[in-house]
ROBAKE-393142 format. One record per residue (C-alpha): residue in one letter; x, y, z; residue number from 1. Coordinates in Angstrom, 2 decimals. Example, Ala and Ser with C-alpha at 12.3 -4.5 7.8 and 13.67 -1.06 7.14 Angstrom:
BEGIN
 residuo      c1      c2      c3 num
       a   12.30   -4.50    7.80   1
       s   13.67   -1.06    7.14   2
***
This chain:
BEGIN
 residuo      c1      c2      c3 num
       x  -13.51  -10.82  -27.06   1
       x  -12.23  -10.02  -30.58   2
       x   -8.97   -8.14  -31.10   3
       x   -9.04   -4.43  -30.40   4
       x   -8.18   -2.26  -33.45   5
       x   -5.54    0.00  -31.94   6
       x   -5.96    2.77  -34.48   7
       x   -9.65    3.13  -33.59   8
       x   -8.97    3.09  -29.85   9
       x   -6.27    5.73  -30.21  10
       x   -8.51    7.85  -32.41  11
       x  -11.23    7.78  -29.76  12
       x   -8.73    8.79  -27.11  13
       x   -7.52   11.63  -29.32  14
       x  -11.10   12.87  -29.56  15
       x  -11.16   13.20  -25.76  16
       x   -8.04   15.35  -25.54  17
       x   -9.72   18.74  -26.11  18
       x  -11.99   18.01  -23.12  19
       x   -9.18   17.44  -20.64  20
       x   -9.39   20.87  -19.06  21
       x  -13.12   20.32  -18.51  22
       x  -12.90   17.49  -15.99  23
       x  -16.63   16.58  -15.80  24
       x  -16.96   16.34  -19.59  25
       x  -13.73   14.38  -19.93  26
       x  -14.87   11.96  -17.25  27
       x  -18.17   11.38  -19.04  28
       x  -16.35   10.76  -22.29  29
       x  -13.92    8.39  -20.61  30
       x  -16.74    6.41  -18.99  31
       x  -18.46    6.13  -22.36  32
       x  -15.23    4.85  -23.91  33
       x  -14.77    2.30  -21.15  34
       x  -18.34    1.09  -21.61  35
       x  -17.66    0.57  -25.32  36
       x  -14.74   -1.76  -24.65  37
       x  -15.99   -3.53  -21.51  38
       x  -16.71   -7.24  -21.71  39
       x  -20.38   -7.17  -20.80  40
       x  -20.52  -10.97  -20.85  41
       x  -18.23  -11.23  -17.79  42
       x  -19.98  -12.17  -14.58  43
       x  -18.12  -12.77  -11.30  44
       x  -18.66  -16.21   -9.79  45
       x  -21.16  -16.72   -7.04  46
       x  -18.33  -16.87   -4.50  47
       x  -17.04  -13.44   -5.53  48
       x  -19.25  -10.55   -4.42  49
       x  -19.82   -8.04   -7.19  50
       x  -18.37   -5.24   -5.06  51
       x  -15.07   -7.14   -4.86  52
       x  -14.84   -8.05   -8.53  53
       x  -12.23   -5.89  -10.25  54
       x  -13.72   -3.83  -13.04  55
       x  -10.37   -4.14  -14.78  56
       x  -11.29   -7.75  -15.54  57
       x  -13.98   -6.37  -17.79  58
       x  -11.49   -4.55  -20.02  59
       x   -8.77   -5.87  -22.33  60
       x   -5.30   -4.98  -20.99  61
       x   -4.49   -3.05  -24.15  62
       x   -7.36   -0.65  -23.44  63
       x   -6.11    0.02  -19.91  64
       x   -2.56    0.47  -21.20  65
       x   -3.55    3.00  -23.87  66
       x   -5.71    4.98  -21.44  67
       x   -2.89    5.03  -18.88  68
       x   -0.41    6.28  -21.47  69
       x   -2.79    9.03  -22.56  70
       x   -3.53   10.16  -19.00  71
       x    0.15   10.19  -18.08  72
       x    1.02   12.37  -21.06  73
       x   -1.81   14.79  -20.28  74
       x   -0.95   14.97  -16.57  75
       x    2.64   15.95  -17.33  76
       x    1.41   18.85  -19.48  77
       x   -1.66   19.99  -17.54  78
       x   -1.08   19.26  -13.83  79
       x   -3.97   21.38  -12.52  80
       x   -6.49   19.75  -14.84  81
       x   -5.04   16.34  -13.94  82
       x   -5.66   17.01  -10.24  83
       x   -9.25   18.05  -10.93  84
       x   -9.92   14.97  -13.03  85
       x   -8.20   12.67  -10.54  86
       x  -10.48   13.95   -7.77  87
       x  -13.58   13.25   -9.86  88
       x  -12.41    9.76  -10.78  89
       x  -11.49    8.94   -7.17  90
       x  -14.99    9.90   -6.04  91
       x  -16.32    6.88   -7.95  92
       x  -14.88    4.69   -5.19  93
       x  -14.06    1.74   -7.47  94
       x  -10.76    0.04   -8.18  95
       x  -10.82    0.92  -11.89  96
       x  -11.42    4.63  -11.48  97
       x   -9.18    4.68   -8.42  98
       x   -6.41    3.17  -10.55  99
       x   -6.89    5.80  -13.24 100
       x   -6.90    8.57  -10.61 101
       x   -3.66    7.18   -9.18 102
       x   -2.18    7.05  -12.68 103
       x   -2.89   10.75  -13.10 104
       x   -1.56   11.76   -9.68 105
       x    1.66    9.77  -10.07 106
       x    2.37   11.41  -13.45 107
       x    2.01   15.02  -12.30 108
       x    5.41   16.77  -12.15 109
       x    6.43   17.16   -8.50 110
       x    7.62   20.74   -8.57 111
       x    7.13   23.62   -6.16 112
       x    3.51   24.09   -5.20 113
       x    2.43   20.85   -6.89 114
       x    4.10   18.79   -4.17 115
       x    2.04   20.14   -1.27 116
       x   -1.19   19.99   -3.30 117
       x   -0.56   16.35   -4.25 118
       x    0.22   15.47   -0.64 119
       x   -3.01   17.10    0.52 120
       x   -5.04   15.19   -2.09 121
       x   -3.45   11.87   -1.16 122
       x   -3.92   12.38    2.58 123
       x   -7.60   13.17    2.06 124
       x   -8.01   10.05   -0.07 125
       x   -6.17    7.87    2.44 126
       x   -8.33    8.94    5.35 127
       x  -11.54    8.41    3.42 128
       x  -10.90    4.92    2.05 129
       x  -13.99    2.73    2.16 130
       x  -12.91    0.08   -0.34 131
       x   -9.96   -2.04    0.88 132
       x   -8.88   -2.68   -2.71 133
       x   -7.85    0.98   -2.90 134
       x   -5.00    0.52   -0.40 135
       x   -2.50   -0.75   -2.97 136
       x   -3.80    1.77   -5.50 137
       x   -2.98    4.62   -3.14 138
       x    0.59    3.35   -2.88 139
       x    0.74    3.59   -6.69 140
       x   -0.48    7.18   -6.45 141
       x    2.58    8.10   -4.35 142
       x    5.05    6.84   -6.96 143
       x    5.54   10.28   -8.50 144
       x    6.63   11.76   -5.17 145
       x    8.75    8.72   -4.42 146
       x   10.49    9.07   -7.77 147
       x   11.04   12.84   -7.78 148
       x   11.06   13.87   -4.09 149
       x   12.36   10.97   -2.02 150
       x   12.63   12.79    1.30 151
       x    9.09   14.17    0.94 152
       x    7.81   10.66    0.17 153
       x    9.45    9.29    3.31 154
       x    7.94   12.09    5.39 155
       x    4.51   11.42    3.89 156
       x    4.65    7.69    4.60 157
       x    5.98    8.28    8.12 158
       x    3.17   10.74    8.80 159
       x    0.58    8.20    7.68 160
       x    2.16    5.38    9.68 161
       x    2.02    7.33   12.94 162
       x   -1.31    9.04   12.33 163
       x   -4.52    8.20   14.16 164
       x   -6.09    6.89   10.94 165
       x   -6.09    3.11   10.58 166
       x   -6.56    3.52    6.82 167
       x   -3.50    5.73    6.57 168
       x   -1.49    3.23    8.61 169
       x   -2.45    0.39    6.25 170
       x   -1.36    2.38    3.20 171
       x    1.92    3.27    4.90 172
       x    2.60   -0.38    5.80 173
       x    1.85   -1.43    2.22 174
       x    4.17    1.28    0.89 175
       x    6.97    0.08    3.17 176
       x    6.33   -3.50    2.02 177
       x    6.81   -2.40   -1.59 178
       x   10.00   -0.61   -0.54 179
       x   11.38   -3.78    1.05 180
       x   10.65   -5.64   -2.19 181
       x   12.78   -3.11   -4.10 182
       x   16.30   -4.62   -4.36 183
       x   17.83   -1.15   -4.79 184
       x   16.63   -0.04   -1.36 185
       x   19.13   -0.93    1.35 186
       x   18.16    1.15    4.39 187
       x   16.30   -1.63    6.18 188
       x   17.27   -0.29    9.65 189
       x   15.00    2.70    8.98 190
       x   12.02    0.40    8.47 191
       x   12.88   -1.69   11.53 192
       x   13.08    1.48   13.63 193
       x    9.70    2.73   12.42 194
       x    8.12   -0.68   12.84 195
       x    9.44   -1.03   16.40 196
       x    7.92    2.29   17.45 197
       x    4.68    1.60   15.60 198
       x    4.25   -1.85   17.16 199
       x    4.79   -0.49   20.66 200
       x    2.08    2.10   20.05 201
       x   -0.44   -0.13   18.29 202
       x   -0.27   -3.66   19.64 203
       x   -3.11   -3.08   22.05 204
       x   -5.48   -3.51   19.10 205
       x   -5.75   -6.08   16.31 206
       x   -2.92   -5.65   13.84 207
       x   -3.84   -5.26   10.17 208
       x   -2.73   -7.94    7.74 209
       x   -0.43   -5.37    6.13 210
       x    1.77   -5.45    9.27 211
       x    2.26   -9.20    9.04 212
       x    2.88   -8.96    5.29 213
       x    5.59   -6.36    5.88 214
       x    7.27   -8.44    8.56 215
       x    7.24  -11.49    6.29 216
       x    8.76   -9.44    3.46 217
       x   11.53   -8.33    5.81 218
       x   12.17  -11.95    6.78 219
       x   12.56  -12.86    3.13 220
       x   14.83   -9.91    2.40 221
       x   17.08  -10.11    5.48 222
       x   16.62  -13.13    7.78 223
       x   19.48  -12.09   10.07 224
       x   18.22   -8.55   10.69 225
       x   14.64   -9.75   11.08 226
       x   15.65  -12.39   13.61 227
       x   17.55   -9.80   15.64 228
       x   14.59   -7.42   15.39 229
       x   12.16  -10.05   16.68 230
       x   14.42  -10.94   19.59 231
       x   14.50   -7.27   20.55 232
       x   10.70   -7.13   20.37 233
       x   10.49   -9.82   23.05 234
       x   11.66   -7.20   25.54 235
       x    9.21   -4.57   24.31 236
       x    5.94   -6.45   23.76 237
       x    3.82   -8.66   25.98 238
       x    4.47  -12.43   25.59 239
       x    1.23  -13.16   23.66 240
       x    1.89  -10.35   21.19 241
       x    5.54  -11.25   20.70 242
       x    4.63  -14.92   20.21 243
       x    2.03  -14.06   17.58 244
       x    4.44  -11.94   15.57 245
       x    7.28  -14.43   15.74 246
       x    5.15  -17.40   14.75 247
       x    3.90  -15.55   11.69 248
       x    7.49  -15.24   10.46 249
       x    9.12  -18.49   11.58 250
       x    8.18  -20.59    8.51 251
       x    9.92  -18.07    6.23 252
       x   13.28  -18.10    8.01 253
       x   16.21  -20.42    7.16 254
       x   16.57  -23.36    9.49 255
       x   19.42  -21.98   11.60 256
       x   17.67  -18.65   12.25 257
       x   14.39  -20.46   12.91 258
       x   15.99  -22.67   15.57 259
       x   17.66  -19.73   17.30 260
       x   14.42  -17.79   17.39 261
       x   12.42  -20.77   18.63 262
       x   14.93  -21.31   21.43 263
       x   14.80  -17.65   22.40 264
       x   11.00  -17.71   22.31 265
       x   10.81  -20.76   24.58 266
       x   13.14  -19.14   27.09 267
       x   11.17  -15.92   26.88 268
       x    7.89  -17.69   27.59 269
       x    9.20  -19.71   30.58 270
       x    7.73  -18.46   33.86 271
       x   10.23  -16.61   35.97 272
       x   11.58  -18.77   38.77 273
       x   10.70  -17.61   42.25 274
       x   13.52  -17.42   44.82 275
       x   13.49  -20.36   47.27 276
       x   11.88  -19.69   50.65 277
       x   14.29  -18.61   53.36 278
       x   15.55  -21.39   55.66 279
       x   16.10  -18.92   58.47 280
       x   13.90  -19.65   61.52 281
       x   11.13  -17.22   62.18 282
       x   11.84  -14.90   65.11 283
***
């Protein structure tokens, strides 16, 4: 695709600005703009179903970047209109429009009444996810709350983790994974505590991949704490469940921690010895 003239792209975005408070018209204009810059020659390979192909591959990164910057600036000035537009974009159910909706939500100032409204929007979105690619996008949508209202963000993620919605649980696990990857976050015991309770409540069913990803991230971040955590789980979970979790993490641990955990696992899985029969004669 030829180079994108930035001045023309920015001019077209400027032409959309007066429509921002009219969400349906702005959305139509935005879709038209995206169509203009999409690479119509792109076709996903036969092994990649069209529904799973990211629409963002169809657009030059500079186009996405400029649209994001414009939406963020508008959301900071017009939070109510940003919420309305975000809802319309999210209804499209695709990764591209979901990403743009998340960009809007995360840029809305988290002040007063805005906080509860944003939380309500996000919870509705989380429970209604039909496209698995939107899980990570929903984590992005919480970044504004995480940045400006840390305690509220923690409460939101905790509520999702312990809700009865499997979709909400997956988003919460992904959010915690991102938190573990943040080197400035050092309260790992909080995550271990939540994960312990969550595993006890949910290991009767098939665990989502997000749970294993989080555990592996913890192993990479703190092998010692993760090893201790897994040894504690041996007392709380059934042997097959404990074995499955531990084996998913073992390859990521340093050799000394791996050997200790393997030894503990072998001892844990040994059948309990029965007391010898009494040698007293029967009366």
